[in-house]
C-alpha positions as CSV (number, residue, x, y, z in Angstrom):
1,M,0.0,0.0,0.0
2,S,2.7,2.4,0.8
3,V,4.5,1.6,-2.4
4,L,1.3,2.2,-4.3
5,R,0.7,5.5,-2.6
6,A,4.2,6.6,-3.3
7,S,4.0,5.7,-6.9
8,R,0.7,7.6,-7.1
9,N,2.2,10.7,-5.6
10,I,5.1,10.5,-8.0
11,V,2.7,10.2,-11.0
12,F,0.6,13.1,-9.9
13,G,3.6,15.1,-8.8
14,V,5.0,14.9,-12.3
15,F,1.9,15.6,-14.3
16,T,0.0,17.9,-11.9
17,R,0.6,21.0,-9.8
18,P,-0.4,21.5,-6.3
19,I,-3.8,23.2,-5.9
20,A,-3.8,26.4,-4.0
21,A,-5.8,26.8,-0.9
22,P,-9.2,28.7,-1.2
23,S,-8.0,31.5,1.1
24,T,-5.0,32.1,-1.1
25,I,-7.2,32.4,-4.2
26,A,-9.5,34.9,-2.5
27,T,-6.6,37.0,-1.4
28,T,-5.2,37.1,-5.0
29,R,-8.6,38.2,-6.5
30,I,-8.9,41.0,-3.9
31,A,-5.5,42.2,-4.8
32,M,-6.2,42.2,-8.5
33,N,-9.5,44.0,-8.0
34,A,-7.8,46.6,-5.8
35,R,-5.2,47.1,-8.5
36,H,-7.9,47.4,-11.2
37,Y,-9.9,50.1,-9.3
38,S,-6.7,51.8,-8.3
39,D,-5.6,52.2,-11.9
40,K,-9.1,53.2,-13.0
41,G,-9.3,55.8,-10.2
42,A,-5.9,57.2,-11.3
43,E,-7.1,57.5,-14.9
44,E,-10.3,59.3,-13.8
45,A,-8.3,61.6,-11.5
46,K,-6.1,62.9,-14.3
47,P,-8.6,65.5,-15.7
48,E,-9.2,66.7,-12.2
49,E,-5.6,67.5,-11.9
50,E,-5.8,69.7,-15.0
51,K,-8.8,71.8,-13.7
52,P,-6.6,74.3,-11.7
53,A,-4.8,75.3,-14.8
54,E,-8.0,75.9,-16.7
55,E,-9.3,77.9,-13.8
56,D,-6.2,80.0,-13.9
57,T,-6.6,80.6,-17.6
58,N,-10.2,81.7,-17.1
59,G,-9.2,84.0,-14.4
60,V,-6.5,85.7,-16.6
61,D,-9.1,86.1,-19.4
62,A,-11.5,87.7,-17.1
63,Q,-8.9,90.1,-15.8
64,L,-7.8,91.0,-19.4
65,K,-11.5,91.6,-20.4
66,E,-11.9,93.8,-17.3
67,K,-8.8,95.8,-18.2
68,D,-10.0,96.2,-21.8
69,D,-13.3,97.5,-20.6
70,R,-11.6,99.9,-18.3
71,I,-9.3,101.2,-21.2
72,K,-12.4,101.7,-23.4
73,Q,-14.1,103.6,-20.6
74,L,-11.1,105.8,-20.1
75,S,-10.8,106.4,-23.8
76,D,-14.4,107.4,-24.1
77,Q,-14.0,109.8,-21.2
78,L,-10.9,111.3,-22.8
79,L,-12.8,111.9,-26.1
80,Y,-15.7,113.4,-24.2
81,T,-13.4,115.7,-22.2
82,K,-11.6,116.7,-25.4
83,A,-14.9,117.5,-27.2
84,E,-16.1,119.5,-24.1
85,M,-12.9,121.5,-24.1
86,Q,-13.3,122.3,-27.8
87,N,-16.9,123.5,-27.1
88,I,-15.7,125.6,-24.2
89,Q,-13.0,127.2,-26.4
90,R,-15.5,127.8,-29.2
91,R,-18.1,129.4,-26.9
92,A,-15.4,131.6,-25.3
93,A,-14.2,132.7,-28.8
94,E,-17.8,133.5,-29.8
95,E,-18.5,135.4,-26.5
96,K,-15.2,137.3,-27.0
97,S,-16.2,138.2,-30.6
98,A,-19.7,139.2,-29.5
99,A,-18.3,141.4,-26.8
100,T,-15.9,143.0,-29.2
101,Q,-18.6,143.6,-31.7
102,F,-20.9,145.1,-29.1
103,S,-18.2,147.5,-28.0
104,I,-17.5,148.4,-31.6
105,A,-21.2,148.7,-32.4
106,K,-21.7,151.3,-29.7
107,L,-18.8,153.5,-30.9
108,A,-19.8,152.9,-34.6
109,K,-23.4,154.2,-34.0
110,D,-21.9,157.4,-32.7
111,L,-19.6,157.6,-35.7
112,T,-22.4,157.0,-38.2
113,G,-24.1,160.1,-36.7
114,S,-21.0,162.1,-37.3
115,I,-20.8,160.9,-40.9
116,D,-24.4,162.1,-41.4
117,V,-23.3,165.5,-40.2
118,L,-20.4,165.5,-42.6
119,D,-22.7,164.5,-45.4
120,L,-24.9,167.4,-44.7
121,A,-21.9,169.7,-44.6
122,L,-20.7,168.4,-48.0
123,G,-24.2,168.7,-49.5
124,S,-24.5,172.3,-48.4
125,I,-21.8,173.3,-50.8
126,P,-23.1,173.9,-54.4
127,E,-21.7,171.6,-57.0
128,P,-20.0,174.3,-59.0
129,Y,-17.9,175.3,-56.0
130,R,-16.7,171.9,-54.9
131,C,-13.8,171.5,-57.2
132,P,-11.2,174.0,-58.5
133,G,-11.6,175.1,-62.1
134,K,-15.3,174.9,-62.1
135,E,-17.5,177.8,-63.3
136,G,-17.7,180.5,-60.7
137,D,-14.2,180.0,-59.3
138,T,-13.1,183.7,-59.3
139,G,-11.5,184.4,-55.9
140,D,-9.8,183.3,-52.8
141,S,-13.1,182.8,-51.0
142,L,-14.1,180.1,-53.4
143,K,-10.6,178.5,-52.9
144,V,-11.4,178.3,-49.3
145,L,-14.7,176.5,-50.1
146,H,-12.7,174.0,-52.2
147,E,-10.3,173.3,-49.4
148,F,-13.1,173.0,-46.9
149,Y,-14.9,170.5,-49.1
150,D,-11.8,168.5,-49.7
151,G,-11.0,168.4,-45.9
152,V,-14.5,167.3,-45.0
153,S,-14.5,164.7,-47.8
154,L,-11.2,163.3,-46.5
155,T,-12.5,163.2,-42.9
156,R,-15.6,161.3,-44.0
157,K,-13.5,158.8,-46.0
158,S,-11.1,158.3,-43.1
159,I,-14.0,157.4,-40.8
160,L,-15.6,155.1,-43.3
161,D,-12.2,153.3,-43.8
162,M,-11.8,152.9,-40.1
163,L,-15.3,151.4,-39.8
164,R,-14.7,149.0,-42.7
165,S,-11.5,147.7,-40.9
166,H,-13.8,146.5,-38.1
167,G,-16.3,144.9,-40.5
168,I,-18.8,147.8,-40.6
169,E,-20.2,148.6,-44.1
170,Q,-22.5,151.3,-45.3
171,F,-25.3,150.4,-47.7
172,N,-27.7,152.4,-49.8
173,P,-30.8,150.3,-50.8
174,V,-32.1,152.4,-53.6
175,G,-33.5,150.0,-56.3
176,D,-33.7,147.1,-53.9
177,D,-37.0,145.5,-52.7
178,F,-38.1,146.9,-49.4
179,D,-37.0,144.7,-46.5
180,P,-38.5,145.5,-43.1
181,K,-35.6,143.8,-41.4
182,L,-33.1,146.3,-43.0
183,H,-35.2,149.3,-43.9
184,D,-37.4,151.9,-42.2
185,A,-40.1,153.1,-44.5
186,L,-40.6,156.8,-44.0
187,F,-43.2,157.3,-46.7
188,Q,-44.7,155.8,-49.9
189,A,-45.4,157.3,-53.2
190,P,-46.6,156.1,-56.6
191,I,-43.6,156.3,-59.0
192,P,-44.2,155.6,-62.7
193,D,-41.9,152.9,-64.2
194,K,-40.9,151.8,-60.8
195,K,-41.6,148.4,-59.3
196,A,-44.1,148.5,-56.5
197,G,-42.6,147.8,-53.1
198,S,-39.1,148.8,-54.2
199,V,-37.0,151.6,-52.6
200,F,-36.8,154.7,-54.7
201,E,-35.2,157.1,-52.2
202,C,-32.8,156.8,-49.3
203,S,-33.0,159.6,-46.7
204,Q,-30.4,158.0,-44.5
205,V,-28.0,155.2,-45.4
206,G,-27.9,152.0,-43.3
207,Y,-24.9,150.2,-41.8
208,M,-24.1,146.5,-41.3
209,I,-21.6,145.1,-38.8
210,K,-20.6,141.8,-40.5
211,D,-23.8,139.9,-40.8
212,R,-25.8,141.9,-38.3
213,L,-27.7,145.1,-38.7
214,L,-26.1,148.1,-37.1
215,R,-28.5,150.8,-38.3
216,P,-31.5,150.4,-40.7
217,A,-31.7,152.6,-43.7
218,Q,-34.5,155.2,-43.8
219,V,-36.2,155.0,-47.2
220,G,-39.1,155.9,-49.4
221,V,-41.0,153.0,-51.0
222,V,-42.8,152.8,-54.3
223,Q,-46.5,152.6,-53.7
224,E,-48.6,150.2,-55.7
225,S,-50.8,152.1,-58.1
226,S,-54.5,151.5,-57.9
């Protein structure tokens, strides 16, 4: 019997391997499962490790956008301030010009009255005695009249030139249509061959200071014939 058992062990020892105990098999399976889940968990954890980098990028983008918005806001404020400064300068220039024109206008009105007086003085001298060599020029008294007329004419011209240098122009509206904004109608009369509503006589010339009326012209207007 012992010989038979020994031979059986030899036969089975050659052709078979020893069978592991059940506890050993269970331990091996647990270890393999643990390794499997450990590897799977490591793979799933990889994207989570990259999240902080993505969050940092998002934070930088947000900061850049905030800075861009701030730069745009400051640029808009700068443009607005520049435009406002230009408006202030323009208004200041207009106010200065208006103040200058007002001060000139006050003086000019007084000077236009002086020109009217000079015109009356010139008109009081008869035409034949206004220039040398005309008929009736026979003595020193007439020479004095010539010199007086020339002196008054030069004075009148000098005042008008001074007014023109400040943008003040004289206008005589004879032949123009009557304009109540520029003319004062003193009288009306029917005039043959004249357009009704037109100016046929100017008793006192008008003055403009640039594009503003300084003094209206006093005129006679053609009346419409019935």
